[in-house]
A tleap script that builds the chain and sets N, CA, C and O, in Angstrom:
source leaprc.protein.ff14SB
mol = sequence {
  NMET SER LEU LEU ALA ASP PHE LYS LYS PHE
  ALA MET ARG GLY ASN VAL ILE ASP LEU ALA
  VAL ALA VAL VAL ILE GLY ALA ALA PHE GLY
  ARG ILE VAL THR SER PHE VAL ASN ASP VAL
  LEU MET PRO PRO ILE GLY LEU LEU LEU GLY
  GLY VAL ASP PHE THR GLU PHE MET PHE THR
  LEU LYS ASP THR THR GLU GLU ALA ALA ALA
  VAL THR ILE ASN TYR GLY VAL PHE ILE GLN
  GLN ILE VAL ASN PHE THR ILE VAL ALA PHE
  ALA ILE PHE MET VAL ILE LYS SER PHE GLU
  ARG ILE LYS LYS LYS GLU GLU VAL LYS PRO
  ALA ALA PRO PRO LYS PRO SER ALA GLU GLU
  THR LEU LEU THR GLU ILE ARG ASP LEU LEU
  LYS GLU CLYS
}
set mol.1.N position { -142.783 -15.848 68.489 }
set mol.1.CA position { -141.922 -14.762 68.907 }
set mol.1.C position { -142.512 -13.444 68.398 }
set mol.1.O position { -143.046 -13.390 67.291 }
set mol.2.N position { -142.419 -12.423 69.176 }
set mol.2.CA position { -143.005 -11.147 68.787 }
set mol.2.C position { -142.112 -10.422 67.775 }
set mol.2.O position { -140.937 -10.750 67.608 }
set mol.3.N position { -142.686 -9.463 67.129 }
set mol.3.CA position { -141.970 -8.672 66.144 }
set mol.3.C position { -140.798 -7.935 66.788 }
set mol.3.O position { -139.720 -7.850 66.200 }
set mol.4.N position { -141.002 -7.410 67.976 }
set mol.4.CA position { -139.953 -6.683 68.683 }
set mol.4.C position { -138.785 -7.603 69.037 }
set mol.4.O position { -137.625 -7.211 68.906 }
set mol.5.N position { -139.083 -8.813 69.480 }
set mol.5.CA position { -138.027 -9.765 69.815 }
set mol.5.C position { -137.261 -10.179 68.570 }
set mol.5.O position { -136.038 -10.320 68.610 }
set mol.6.N position { -137.974 -10.374 67.461 }
set mol.6.CA position { -137.299 -10.709 66.205 }
set mol.6.C position { -136.375 -9.581 65.770 }
set mol.6.O position { -135.251 -9.826 65.330 }
set mol.7.N position { -136.852 -8.339 65.894 }
set mol.7.CA position { -136.030 -7.200 65.510 }
set mol.7.C position { -134.791 -7.100 66.397 }
set mol.7.O position { -133.693 -6.844 65.901 }
set mol.8.N position { -134.959 -7.300 67.703 }
set mol.8.CA position { -133.826 -7.231 68.630 }
set mol.8.C position { -132.794 -8.294 68.272 }
set mol.8.O position { -131.594 -8.020 68.271 }
set mol.9.N position { -133.254 -9.503 67.969 }
set mol.9.CA position { -132.341 -10.585 67.583 }
set mol.9.C position { -131.584 -10.205 66.307 }
set mol.9.O position { -130.380 -10.439 66.204 }
set mol.10.N position { -132.296 -9.618 65.335 }
set mol.10.CA position { -131.686 -9.204 64.079 }
set mol.10.C position { -130.661 -8.092 64.301 }
set mol.10.O position { -129.554 -8.148 63.767 }
set mol.11.N position { -131.033 -7.085 65.088 }
set mol.11.CA position { -130.178 -5.917 65.277 }
set mol.11.C position { -128.932 -6.228 66.099 }
set mol.11.O position { -127.923 -5.535 65.970 }
set mol.12.N position { -128.986 -7.235 66.922 }
set mol.12.CA position { -127.856 -7.533 67.782 }
set mol.12.C position { -126.864 -8.524 67.164 }
set mol.12.O position { -125.870 -8.884 67.795 }
set mol.13.N position { -127.132 -8.956 65.949 }
set mol.13.CA position { -126.148 -9.810 65.290 }
set mol.13.C position { -124.904 -8.996 65.024 }
set mol.13.O position { -124.991 -7.790 64.792 }
set mol.14.N position { -123.763 -9.624 65.053 }
set mol.14.CA position { -122.487 -8.933 64.877 }
set mol.14.C position { -122.358 -8.239 63.538 }
set mol.14.O position { -121.802 -7.143 63.472 }
set mol.15.N position { -122.854 -8.842 62.468 }
set mol.15.CA position { -122.703 -8.247 61.149 }
set mol.15.C position { -123.447 -6.929 61.023 }
set mol.15.O position { -122.966 -6.013 60.357 }
set mol.16.N position { -124.589 -6.818 61.638 }
set mol.16.CA position { -125.378 -5.585 61.552 }
set mol.16.C position { -124.641 -4.454 62.265 }
set mol.16.O position { -124.586 -3.334 61.757 }
set mol.17.N position { -124.092 -4.731 63.405 }
set mol.17.CA position { -123.355 -3.706 64.152 }
set mol.17.C position { -122.090 -3.306 63.387 }
set mol.17.O position { -121.768 -2.121 63.304 }
set mol.18.N position { -121.376 -4.282 62.832 }
set mol.18.CA position { -120.197 -3.968 62.026 }
set mol.18.C position { -120.564 -3.100 60.832 }
set mol.18.O position { -119.844 -2.160 60.494 }
set mol.19.N position { -121.679 -3.415 60.200 }
set mol.19.CA position { -122.126 -2.634 59.053 }
set mol.19.C position { -122.474 -1.209 59.472 }
set mol.19.O position { -122.140 -0.262 58.760 }
set mol.20.N position { -123.129 -1.045 60.599 }
set mol.20.CA position { -123.484 0.293 61.080 }
set mol.20.C position { -122.234 1.124 61.346 }
set mol.20.O position { -122.177 2.299 60.985 }
set mol.21.N position { -121.242 0.519 61.971 }
set mol.21.CA position { -119.979 1.221 62.231 }
set mol.21.C position { -119.312 1.600 60.915 }
set mol.21.O position { -118.800 2.711 60.775 }
set mol.22.N position { -119.315 0.683 59.949 }
set mol.22.CA position { -118.697 0.952 58.649 }
set mol.22.C position { -119.397 2.103 57.927 }
set mol.22.O position { -118.738 2.924 57.288 }
set mol.23.N position { -120.719 2.169 58.023 }
set mol.23.CA position { -121.458 3.250 57.368 }
set mol.23.C position { -121.110 4.591 57.994 }
set mol.23.O position { -120.905 5.572 57.280 }
set mol.24.N position { -121.041 4.643 59.312 }
set mol.24.CA position { -120.711 5.900 59.994 }
set mol.24.C position { -119.292 6.341 59.641 }
set mol.24.O position { -119.063 7.510 59.328 }
set mol.25.N position { -118.352 5.418 59.689 }
set mol.25.CA position { -116.965 5.759 59.351 }
set mol.25.C position { -116.855 6.140 57.880 }
set mol.25.O position { -116.127 7.069 57.528 }
set mol.26.N position { -117.577 5.421 57.021 }
set mol.26.CA position { -117.554 5.743 55.598 }
set mol.26.C position { -118.104 7.129 55.308 }
set mol.26.O position { -117.565 7.848 54.466 }
set mol.27.N position { -119.162 7.506 55.990 }
set mol.27.CA position { -119.733 8.842 55.796 }
set mol.27.C position { -118.745 9.918 56.233 }
set mol.27.O position { -118.588 10.934 55.555 }
set mol.28.N position { -118.081 9.695 57.361 }
set mol.28.CA position { -117.084 10.664 57.831 }
set mol.28.C position { -115.914 10.734 56.851 }
set mol.28.O position { -115.403 11.813 56.553 }
set mol.29.N position { -115.499 9.570 56.356 }
set mol.29.CA position { -114.399 9.537 55.390 }
set mol.29.C position { -114.800 10.264 54.108 }
set mol.29.O position { -113.980 10.956 53.503 }
set mol.30.N position { -116.049 10.110 53.696 }
set mol.30.CA position { -116.536 10.806 52.503 }
set mol.30.C position { -116.479 12.313 52.668 }
set mol.30.O position { -116.115 13.028 51.734 }
set mol.31.N position { -116.835 12.802 53.845 }
set mol.31.CA position { -116.771 14.248 54.091 }
set mol.31.C position { -115.324 14.734 54.072 }
set mol.31.O position { -115.043 15.828 53.582 }
set mol.32.N position { -114.408 13.929 54.602 }
set mol.32.CA position { -112.994 14.306 54.573 }
set mol.32.C position { -112.504 14.391 53.138 }
set mol.32.O position { -111.820 15.346 52.770 }
set mol.33.N position { -112.847 13.402 52.327 }
set mol.33.CA position { -112.419 13.409 50.928 }
set mol.33.C position { -113.044 14.581 50.179 }
set mol.33.O position { -112.377 15.222 49.367 }
set mol.34.N position { -114.311 14.865 50.443 }
set mol.34.CA position { -114.959 16.008 49.793 }
set mol.34.C position { -114.237 17.299 50.139 }
set mol.34.O position { -113.998 18.129 49.262 }
set mol.35.N position { -113.891 17.476 51.390 }
set mol.35.CA position { -113.144 18.662 51.794 }
set mol.35.C position { -111.770 18.693 51.129 }
set mol.35.O position { -111.312 19.747 50.688 }
set mol.36.N position { -111.118 17.535 51.059 }
set mol.36.CA position { -109.801 17.472 50.413 }
set mol.36.C position { -109.906 17.900 48.949 }
set mol.36.O position { -109.098 18.694 48.468 }
set mol.37.N position { -110.894 17.375 48.255 }
set mol.37.CA position { -111.045 17.708 46.829 }
set mol.37.C position { -111.416 19.169 46.659 }
set mol.37.O position { -110.797 19.874 45.861 }
set mol.38.N position { -112.420 19.639 47.397 }
set mol.38.CA position { -112.901 21.013 47.220 }
set mol.38.C position { -111.915 22.061 47.702 }
set mol.38.O position { -111.763 23.105 47.068 }
set mol.39.N position { -111.235 21.795 48.830 }
set mol.39.CA position { -110.425 22.818 49.477 }
set mol.39.C position { -108.924 22.697 49.214 }
set mol.39.O position { -108.195 23.678 49.357 }
set mol.40.N position { -108.457 21.514 48.835 }
set mol.40.CA position { -107.016 21.314 48.664 }
set mol.40.C position { -106.657 20.978 47.218 }
set mol.40.O position { -105.728 21.566 46.664 }
set mol.41.N position { -107.363 20.061 46.611 }
set mol.41.CA position { -106.978 19.563 45.294 }
set mol.41.C position { -107.451 20.457 44.145 }
set mol.41.O position { -106.662 20.792 43.262 }
set mol.42.N position { -108.712 20.840 44.150 }
set mol.42.CA position { -109.255 21.580 43.010 }
set mol.42.C position { -108.746 23.024 42.894 }
set mol.42.O position { -108.572 23.484 41.765 }
set mol.43.N position { -108.494 23.770 43.977 }
set mol.43.CA position { -107.973 25.137 43.789 }
set mol.43.C position { -106.653 25.196 43.014 }
set mol.43.O position { -106.529 26.027 42.115 }
set mol.44.N position { -105.642 24.333 43.328 }
set mol.44.CA position { -104.428 24.396 42.508 }
set mol.44.C position { -104.666 23.977 41.052 }
set mol.44.O position { -104.062 24.535 40.136 }
set mol.45.N position { -105.550 22.994 40.845 }
set mol.45.CA position { -105.855 22.587 39.472 }
set mol.45.C position { -106.528 23.740 38.735 }
set mol.45.O position { -106.208 24.018 37.580 }
set mol.46.N position { -107.457 24.407 39.408 }
set mol.46.CA position { -108.103 25.574 38.812 }
set mol.46.C position { -107.110 26.685 38.520 }
set mol.46.O position { -107.217 27.360 37.496 }
set mol.47.N position { -106.144 26.880 39.410 }
set mol.47.CA position { -105.121 27.907 39.212 }
set mol.47.C position { -104.255 27.571 38.007 }
set mol.47.O position { -103.920 28.446 37.209 }
set mol.48.N position { -103.894 26.296 37.880 }
set mol.48.CA position { -103.097 25.874 36.722 }
set mol.48.C position { -103.862 26.068 35.418 }
set mol.48.O position { -103.258 26.288 34.368 }
set mol.49.N position { -105.169 25.988 35.481 }
set mol.49.CA position { -106.003 26.169 34.287 }
set mol.49.C position { -106.434 27.622 34.101 }
set mol.49.O position { -107.346 27.911 33.325 }
set mol.50.N position { -105.779 28.526 34.810 }
set mol.50.CA position { -106.071 29.953 34.611 }
set mol.50.C position { -107.060 30.527 35.603 }
set mol.50.O position { -107.837 31.416 35.254 }
set mol.51.N position { -107.048 30.039 36.829 }
set mol.51.CA position { -107.924 30.588 37.860 }
set mol.51.C position { -109.373 30.147 37.734 }
set mol.51.O position { -110.284 30.883 38.113 }
set mol.52.N position { -109.586 28.971 37.214 }
set mol.52.CA position { -110.935 28.470 36.998 }
set mol.52.C position { -111.446 27.783 38.255 }
set mol.52.O position { -110.727 27.009 38.886 }
set mol.53.N position { -112.696 28.073 38.615 }
set mol.53.CA position { -113.367 27.371 39.705 }
set mol.53.C position { -114.352 26.398 39.066 }
set mol.53.O position { -115.294 26.816 38.392 }
set mol.54.N position { -114.136 25.106 39.275 }
set mol.54.CA position { -114.947 24.100 38.607 }
set mol.54.C position { -116.420 24.185 38.985 }
set mol.54.O position { -117.285 23.802 38.197 }
set mol.55.N position { -116.712 24.681 40.179 }
set mol.55.CA position { -118.120 24.757 40.581 }
set mol.55.C position { -118.881 25.800 39.771 }
set mol.55.O position { -120.112 25.811 39.781 }
set mol.56.N position { -118.173 26.667 39.076 }
set mol.56.CA position { -118.833 27.679 38.255 }
set mol.56.C position { -119.104 27.198 36.833 }
set mol.56.O position { -119.734 27.918 36.058 }
set mol.57.N position { -118.644 25.998 36.469 }
set mol.57.CA position { -118.926 25.462 35.135 }
set mol.57.C position { -120.370 25.000 35.083 }
set mol.57.O position { -120.774 24.108 35.828 }
set mol.58.N position { -121.143 25.611 34.201 }
set mol.58.CA position { -122.547 25.225 34.094 }
set mol.58.C position { -123.102 25.678 32.760 }
set mol.58.O position { -122.596 26.605 32.127 }
set mol.59.N position { -124.159 24.993 32.353 }
set mol.59.CA position { -124.952 25.415 31.202 }
set mol.59.C position { -126.218 26.063 31.755 }
set mol.59.O position { -126.891 25.496 32.616 }
set mol.60.N position { -126.532 27.235 31.260 }
set mol.60.CA position { -127.753 27.905 31.688 }
set mol.60.C position { -128.857 27.565 30.702 }
set mol.60.O position { -128.775 27.906 29.522 }
set mol.61.N position { -129.880 26.898 31.189 }
set mol.61.CA position { -131.012 26.539 30.346 }
set mol.61.C position { -132.051 27.653 30.301 }
set mol.61.O position { -132.682 27.888 29.271 }
set mol.62.N position { -132.222 28.339 31.439 }
set mol.62.CA position { -133.178 29.439 31.516 }
set mol.62.C position { -132.634 30.473 32.488 }
set mol.62.O position { -132.274 30.143 33.618 }
set mol.63.N position { -132.575 31.711 32.052 }
set mol.63.CA position { -132.046 32.781 32.901 }
set mol.63.C position { -132.995 33.089 34.051 }
set mol.63.O position { -134.164 32.704 34.044 }
set mol.64.N position { -132.450 33.798 35.041 }
set mol.64.CA position { -133.227 34.197 36.212 }
set mol.64.C position { -134.289 35.207 35.811 }
set mol.64.O position { -134.046 36.128 35.030 }
set mol.65.N position { -135.452 35.007 36.361 }
set mol.65.CA position { -136.534 35.984 36.178 }
set mol.65.C position { -136.969 36.458 37.556 }
set mol.65.O position { -136.471 35.985 38.577 }
set mol.66.N position { -137.900 37.394 37.566 }
set mol.66.CA position { -138.386 37.884 38.856 }
set mol.66.C position { -139.125 36.806 39.629 }
set mol.66.O position { -139.143 36.821 40.860 }
set mol.67.N position { -139.739 35.863 38.906 }
set mol.67.CA position { -140.516 34.823 39.568 }
set mol.67.C position { -139.721 33.558 39.884 }
set mol.67.O position { -140.073 32.823 40.807 }
set mol.68.N position { -138.661 33.297 39.135 }
set mol.68.CA position { -137.963 32.014 39.295 }
set mol.68.C position { -136.455 32.195 39.187 }
set mol.68.O position { -135.954 33.122 38.550 }
set mol.69.N position { -135.762 31.279 39.831 }
set mol.69.CA position { -134.302 31.263 39.755 }
set mol.69.C position { -133.879 30.654 38.419 }
set mol.69.O position { -134.688 30.045 37.718 }
set mol.70.N position { -132.625 30.822 38.084 }
set mol.70.CA position { -132.101 30.281 36.833 }
set mol.70.C position { -132.113 28.755 36.875 }
set mol.70.O position { -131.978 28.143 37.935 }
set mol.71.N position { -132.277 28.163 35.707 }
set mol.71.CA position { -132.223 26.701 35.571 }
set mol.71.C position { -130.897 26.386 34.907 }
set mol.71.O position { -130.642 26.796 33.774 }
set mol.72.N position { -130.042 25.643 35.631 }
set mol.72.CA position { -128.704 25.361 35.111 }
set mol.72.C position { -128.371 23.883 35.238 }
set mol.72.O position { -128.942 23.168 36.061 }
set mol.73.N position { -127.440 23.442 34.408 }
set mol.73.CA position { -126.833 22.118 34.532 }
set mol.73.C position { -125.418 22.363 35.031 }
set mol.73.O position { -124.585 22.899 34.300 }
set mol.74.N position { -125.138 21.971 36.277 }
set mol.74.CA position { -123.862 22.254 36.933 }
set mol.74.C position { -122.873 21.123 36.697 }
set mol.74.O position { -122.657 20.288 37.575 }
set mol.75.N position { -122.273 21.095 35.514 }
set mol.75.CA position { -121.352 20.003 35.213 }
set mol.75.C position { -120.009 20.160 35.925 }
set mol.75.O position { -119.274 19.180 36.043 }
set mol.76.N position { -119.670 21.335 36.395 }
set mol.76.CA position { -118.434 21.525 37.164 }
set mol.76.C position { -118.510 20.815 38.511 }
set mol.76.O position { -117.535 20.205 38.948 }
set mol.77.N position { -119.661 20.893 39.166 }
set mol.77.CA position { -119.876 20.185 40.430 }
set mol.77.C position { -119.804 18.678 40.178 }
set mol.77.O position { -119.266 17.927 40.991 }
set mol.78.N position { -120.355 18.247 39.036 }
set mol.78.CA position { -120.299 16.835 38.663 }
set mol.78.C position { -118.850 16.381 38.500 }
set mol.78.O position { -118.497 15.285 38.936 }
set mol.79.N position { -118.010 17.203 37.883 }
set mol.79.CA position { -116.585 16.863 37.728 }
set mol.79.C position { -115.938 16.697 39.098 }
set mol.79.O position { -115.166 15.761 39.308 }
set mol.80.N position { -116.246 17.596 40.032 }
set mol.80.CA position { -115.687 17.477 41.381 }
set mol.80.C position { -116.159 16.199 42.061 }
set mol.80.O position { -115.383 15.561 42.772 }
set mol.81.N position { -117.407 15.814 41.859 }
set mol.81.CA position { -117.909 14.579 42.463 }
set mol.81.C position { -117.228 13.354 41.864 }
set mol.81.O position { -117.008 12.367 42.566 }
set mol.82.N position { -116.893 13.402 40.586 }
set mol.82.CA position { -116.148 12.298 39.967 }
set mol.82.C position { -114.768 12.185 40.600 }
set mol.82.O position { -114.296 11.082 40.877 }
set mol.83.N position { -114.124 13.318 40.827 }
set mol.83.CA position { -112.813 13.303 41.494 }
set mol.83.C position { -112.962 12.755 42.911 }
set mol.83.O position { -112.142 11.948 43.347 }
set mol.84.N position { -114.003 13.185 43.637 }
set mol.84.CA position { -114.264 12.651 44.980 }
set mol.84.C position { -114.395 11.137 44.939 }
set mol.84.O position { -113.748 10.430 45.712 }
set mol.85.N position { -115.232 10.643 44.038 }
set mol.85.CA position { -115.460 9.201 43.928 }
set mol.85.C position { -114.164 8.462 43.624 }
set mol.85.O position { -113.894 7.417 44.216 }
set mol.86.N position { -113.373 8.987 42.718 }
set mol.86.CA position { -112.116 8.324 42.340 }
set mol.86.C position { -111.186 8.218 43.541 }
set mol.86.O position { -110.569 7.176 43.758 }
set mol.87.N position { -111.083 9.275 44.312 }
set mol.87.CA position { -110.207 9.248 45.491 }
set mol.87.C position { -110.736 8.266 46.528 }
set mol.87.O position { -109.959 7.495 47.092 }
set mol.88.N position { -112.042 8.278 46.792 }
set mol.88.CA position { -112.618 7.346 47.768 }
set mol.88.C position { -112.434 5.911 47.300 }
set mol.88.O position { -112.049 5.046 48.088 }
set mol.89.N position { -112.706 5.650 46.021 }
set mol.89.CA position { -112.565 4.290 45.495 }
set mol.89.C position { -111.117 3.817 45.597 }
set mol.89.O position { -110.873 2.666 45.956 }
set mol.90.N position { -110.158 4.684 45.287 }
set mol.90.CA position { -108.750 4.306 45.377 }
set mol.90.C position { -108.349 4.046 46.827 }
set mol.90.O position { -107.625 3.092 47.109 }
set mol.91.N position { -108.814 4.884 47.742 }
set mol.91.CA position { -108.475 4.686 49.159 }
set mol.91.C position { -109.052 3.368 49.667 }
set mol.91.O position { -108.367 2.633 50.379 }
set mol.92.N position { -110.294 3.057 49.316 }
set mol.92.CA position { -110.894 1.790 49.739 }
set mol.92.C position { -110.146 0.619 49.116 }
set mol.92.O position { -109.921 -0.395 49.778 }
set mol.93.N position { -109.761 0.749 47.853 }
set mol.93.CA position { -108.977 -0.288 47.185 }
set mol.93.C position { -107.676 -0.551 47.938 }
set mol.93.O position { -107.299 -1.703 48.149 }
set mol.94.N position { -106.993 0.515 48.340 }
set mol.94.CA position { -105.719 0.355 49.049 }
set mol.94.C position { -105.934 -0.303 50.418 }
set mol.94.O position { -105.123 -1.129 50.838 }
set mol.95.N position { -107.010 0.052 51.112 }
set mol.95.CA position { -107.295 -0.559 52.411 }
set mol.95.C position { -107.575 -2.046 52.242 }
set mol.95.O position { -107.075 -2.864 53.014 }
set mol.96.N position { -108.371 -2.398 51.239 }
set mol.96.CA position { -108.686 -3.813 51.011 }
set mol.96.C position { -107.432 -4.587 50.635 }
set mol.96.O position { -107.230 -5.704 51.112 }
set mol.97.N position { -106.587 -4.009 49.787 }
set mol.97.CA position { -105.338 -4.684 49.407 }
set mol.97.C position { -104.444 -4.914 50.622 }
set mol.97.O position { -103.828 -5.973 50.746 }
set mol.98.N position { -104.370 -3.934 51.516 }
set mol.98.CA position { -103.524 -4.109 52.701 }
set mol.98.C position { -104.111 -5.173 53.629 }
set mol.98.O position { -103.363 -5.950 54.222 }
set mol.99.N position { -105.455 -5.219 53.764 }
set mol.99.CA position { -106.072 -6.271 54.576 }
set mol.99.C position { -105.809 -7.649 53.974 }
set mol.99.O position { -105.547 -8.607 54.701 }
set mol.100.N position { -105.880 -7.749 52.653 }
set mol.100.CA position { -105.604 -9.036 52.004 }
set mol.100.C position { -104.155 -9.460 52.244 }
set mol.100.O position { -103.878 -10.636 52.484 }
set mol.101.N position { -103.241 -8.502 52.177 }
set mol.101.CA position { -101.825 -8.798 52.411 }
set mol.101.C position { -101.606 -9.293 53.848 }
set mol.101.O position { -100.872 -10.253 54.080 }
set mol.102.N position { -102.255 -8.621 54.803 }
set mol.102.CA position { -102.138 -9.021 56.210 }
set mol.102.C position { -102.760 -10.397 56.413 }
set mol.102.O position { -102.213 -11.226 57.140 }
set mol.103.N position { -103.891 -10.640 55.780 }
set mol.103.CA position { -104.577 -11.929 55.925 }
set mol.103.C position { -103.725 -13.068 55.378 }
set mol.103.O position { -103.683 -14.149 55.965 }
set mol.104.N position { -103.043 -12.832 54.254 }
set mol.104.CA position { -102.172 -13.864 53.688 }
set mol.104.C position { -101.033 -14.190 54.650 }
set mol.104.O position { -100.657 -15.353 54.799 }
set mol.105.N position { -100.491 -13.175 55.295 }
set mol.105.CA position { -99.394 -13.402 56.235 }
set mol.105.C position { -99.864 -14.184 57.449 }
set mol.105.O position { -99.127 -14.995 58.009 }
set mol.106.N position { -101.131 -13.919 57.853 }
set mol.106.CA position { -101.661 -14.590 59.036 }
set mol.106.C position { -102.056 -16.035 58.777 }
set mol.106.O position { -102.114 -16.844 59.702 }
set mol.107.N position { -102.330 -16.360 57.501 }
set mol.107.CA position { -102.716 -17.732 57.196 }
set mol.107.C position { -101.555 -18.659 57.532 }
set mol.107.O position { -100.426 -18.473 57.078 }
set mol.108.N position { -101.865 -19.639 58.325 }
set mol.108.CA position { -100.833 -20.578 58.747 }
set mol.108.C position { -100.840 -21.754 57.791 }
set mol.108.O position { -101.882 -22.340 57.500 }
set mol.109.N position { -99.661 -22.081 57.313 }
set mol.109.CA position { -99.555 -23.243 56.449 }
set mol.109.C position { -99.768 -24.475 57.312 }
set mol.109.O position { -99.330 -24.512 58.462 }
set mol.110.N position { -100.439 -25.486 56.767 }
set mol.110.CA position { -100.670 -26.675 57.578 }
set mol.110.C position { -99.339 -27.303 57.988 }
set mol.110.O position { -98.417 -27.461 57.188 }
set mol.111.N position { -99.287 -27.644 59.247 }
set mol.111.CA position { -98.055 -28.239 59.774 }
set mol.111.C position { -97.878 -29.642 59.213 }
set mol.111.O position { -98.844 -30.337 58.899 }
set mol.112.N position { -96.631 -30.029 59.098 }
set mol.112.CA position { -96.346 -31.379 58.628 }
set mol.112.C position { -96.885 -32.358 59.659 }
set mol.112.O position { -96.892 -32.062 60.854 }
set mol.113.N position { -97.333 -33.515 59.206 }
set mol.113.CA position { -97.848 -34.477 60.180 }
set mol.113.C position { -96.744 -34.862 61.161 }
set mol.113.O position { -95.574 -34.943 60.787 }
set mol.114.N position { -97.119 -35.096 62.405 }
set mol.114.CA position { -96.093 -35.413 63.399 }
set mol.114.C position { -95.404 -36.728 63.051 }
set mol.114.O position { -96.003 -37.647 62.491 }
set mol.115.N position { -94.130 -36.779 63.402 }
set mol.115.CA position { -93.359 -38.004 63.135 }
set mol.115.C position { -93.920 -39.123 64.014 }
set mol.115.O position { -94.339 -38.890 65.148 }
set mol.116.N position { -93.919 -40.332 63.471 }
set mol.116.CA position { -94.423 -41.440 64.285 }
set mol.116.C position { -93.504 -41.691 65.489 }
set mol.116.O position { -92.304 -41.422 65.460 }
set mol.117.N position { -94.115 -42.207 66.518 }
set mol.117.CA position { -93.328 -42.492 67.724 }
set mol.117.C position { -92.346 -43.631 67.432 }
set mol.117.O position { -92.434 -44.301 66.403 }
set mol.118.N position { -91.419 -43.828 68.355 }
set mol.118.CA position { -90.411 -44.882 68.185 }
set mol.118.C position { -91.086 -46.252 68.083 }
set mol.118.O position { -90.636 -47.104 67.317 }
set mol.119.N position { -92.159 -46.471 68.847 }
set mol.119.CA position { -92.866 -47.754 68.799 }
set mol.119.C position { -93.496 -47.985 67.430 }
set mol.119.O position { -93.422 -49.084 66.880 }
set mol.120.N position { -94.118 -46.934 66.884 }
set mol.120.CA position { -94.748 -47.069 65.571 }
set mol.120.C position { -93.706 -47.337 64.499 }
set mol.120.O position { -93.931 -48.146 63.599 }
set mol.121.N position { -92.566 -46.663 64.591 }
set mol.121.CA position { -91.489 -46.883 63.626 }
set mol.121.C position { -91.002 -48.330 63.701 }
set mol.121.O position { -90.792 -48.971 62.671 }
set mol.122.N position { -90.823 -48.837 64.908 }
set mol.122.CA position { -90.367 -50.211 65.095 }
set mol.122.C position { -91.403 -51.192 64.548 }
set mol.122.O position { -91.038 -52.158 63.878 }
set mol.123.N position { -92.662 -50.964 64.817 }
set mol.123.CA position { -93.713 -51.833 64.303 }
set mol.123.C position { -93.774 -51.793 62.770 }
set mol.123.O position { -94.023 -52.815 62.132 }
set mol.124.N position { -93.550 -50.634 62.191 }
set mol.124.CA position { -93.530 -50.522 60.731 }
set mol.124.C position { -92.380 -51.329 60.145 }
set mol.124.O position { -92.544 -52.007 59.132 }
set mol.125.N position { -91.226 -51.255 60.778 }
set mol.125.CA position { -90.073 -52.032 60.311 }
set mol.125.C position { -90.356 -53.531 60.414 }
set mol.125.O position { -90.035 -54.293 59.502 }
set mol.126.N position { -90.953 -53.945 61.519 }
set mol.126.CA position { -91.297 -55.371 61.686 }
set mol.126.C position { -92.282 -55.797 60.594 }
set mol.126.O position { -92.121 -56.863 60.000 }
set mol.127.N position { -93.284 -54.988 60.330 }
set mol.127.CA position { -94.266 -55.304 59.293 }
set mol.127.C position { -93.585 -55.459 57.931 }
set mol.127.O position { -93.868 -56.397 57.186 }
set mol.128.N position { -92.679 -54.518 57.617 }
set mol.128.CA position { -91.999 -54.571 56.326 }
set mol.128.C position { -91.130 -55.827 56.232 }
set mol.128.O position { -91.057 -56.444 55.169 }
set mol.129.N position { -90.473 -56.213 57.323 }
set mol.129.CA position { -89.640 -57.430 57.307 }
set mol.129.C position { -90.522 -58.680 57.096 }
set mol.129.O position { -90.146 -59.597 56.367 }
set mol.130.N position { -91.678 -58.697 57.735 }
set mol.130.CA position { -92.581 -59.837 57.560 }
set mol.130.C position { -93.123 -59.907 56.150 }
set mol.130.O position { -93.338 -61.010 55.648 }
set mol.131.N position { -93.350 -58.805 55.494 }
set mol.131.CA position { -93.831 -58.800 54.109 }
set mol.131.C position { -92.772 -59.374 53.174 }
set mol.131.O position { -93.097 -60.046 52.195 }
set mol.132.N position { -91.515 -59.107 53.478 }
set mol.132.CA position { -90.430 -59.584 52.624 }
set mol.132.C position { -90.327 -61.108 52.676 }
set mol.132.O position { -89.926 -61.720 51.686 }
set mol.133.N position { -90.671 -61.728 53.783 }
set mol.133.CA position { -90.538 -63.178 53.943 }
set mol.133.C position { -91.662 -63.894 53.378 }
set mol.133.O position { -91.701 -65.124 53.431 }
savepdb mol mol.pdb
quit
């Protein structure tokens, strides 16, 4: 089989397509959460802390010169990314929990074995009577 045919067989498996869809949706969801944290959640928190913008929290290692930009460690941006991650992780956790709950409801308990027919019941009674004798 050629390399192209092997690749086509691999790419057309259901799991690969499901994974691709999940990655695209996950990336879009990540952008939504980032916007939520940056534009909705962090401004009120910054206001409660005295009008602080977390993206401005940084350590300056080297000031700006004519030849080079400043060298900084932006720990405020890091704090925002931690908040982003926490929200995404919690949302994924809630989705998985709801899927597990739905899956449990869908699981069918094994049905009781069917009752024996009238003939089988009669034959069982005859067998038991013969054992007694």
